[in-house]
N, C-alpha and C positions, 0 to 999 in steps of 0.2 A: 200759762196762752192755750190753752188744749181746745184745738180745733177752732183758732180766729180765723176770722176772713178776711183779706185784706183786698178793698176794691184797687186794681193798679189801673184801670184804664189806659195802660200803653200802647199805643198802636207801634206795629212792628210796620218797618218801612215799604211801604207797597210800591213805591217808586222802583223799587229793587226786585220785585216779585217776579218781574218778566223775566230776569236773569239769574234768579236764585234758584237753587235747587234745596232739596228740601234740609240737607244738611247744614246749608247756611242759614236758612229761615229757624231750624231747632235750633243752631248757636245763639241766636238772636233773643228766641223764646228762653232758652235757658238763663241767660245775663238778665234778660228782664227781673225772673222769677228772684234769682240770688240777691239781685241789688233790693229787692222791697222785701225780701226775707231778711238779709242782715240790716236792715233799718228798723225792721217790726223786733229783732232783737230774736227770730225765731231758733226754735232747734232743729227744726226741720220742717219740711214743706211735705204736706201730705197729697193735695191734690191741686190741680191748675184748672181754669176752667176758659178756652179756647172760643173765641168764637171767629168763625171764618166763614164768608158769605159763600153763597153756592156757585157763584162765578169765581171763585179762586180756583185757582188748578192745582192746591196744594191736596196732597194725599193722605189721609187720615192715618193709615198703616205705616208709612213712611216716617212723618213727624214722632210716632210712638218708639218706632225703631229707632230712630238716630238719638233720640230723648234718653231712652233706655242705655245706649252706649255712652252719650257723652256726660249723663250725670253721675256716672258711677264716683263716689267718691268727693260726692259735694252735697251741702245742706238738702237738695232736691233728689236724692237717688231714691227710686222706689215710689216718689209719687205719681198718681194717678193722673191721666191726661183725661178731661172730660170735654169733648167736643161738640159745639153748636154749631150750626148750620143754617144762618137765614136763608130764606127762600127770597127769590129775585125778586122783587116788587119796582113796577116803573110807571113815571108818570107821564103822561101825553104834554107834549111842548104845547099844543096847539088850543088844545080845551080843559087842562090840568088835571084831567080824570085819572087816578090809580088804581093799579090792577096788577096779579100778579098772572105771565104767561104762562100757559101752559106749554108750548112748544117754544119755537124759534121764532115763529111771529109775532112780531114787536108793534103791528097794526094796533091803535087806538082802537079798542070795540066797542066805544062812544061814539066817537066823531070818524074814525077811517084812516086818519090820518098815520102816516110812520113817521112820526118825529118825537120816539117815545126817550127819556133819559134814565139811566138808573138811579132809582130811590135807596135800595137795599139791596143786598148780594154782593157786594163788594167788601165790606167788613174784614179787619185782620186785625185783632189784637187779644192782649191777655186780659180778660174780664177781672179775673181774680185769682186769689191764691188761697189756698186753706192750710195753716201752718201751726205747729203748737210748739 
């Protein structure tokens, strides 16, 4: 099973992100990774692809630091974390136009209404893991 990729699509509980510290988030990531690697009868985890939206307050370096510590002596020890940071995308509730804001002004560039909702940018999940 050299270099196999497992698509997990496992969401990390974002309802708790506001109150969670990177340590607890990283524990959740490690639990998801270990569960899927064991189900695939993997020998070890090589890399983990994380999707973390631009609006998240998660700091990549902190997650990496805690992951390196928590994953010691596990199937995921030494795995590389790959961070994908989707940009914010908004949709106007008034006219349906979608756009990526360039600053904190979320007024619709098409109709001028300030009724935007977030379409992308709040993602937070383990997309896949590469195992052997």
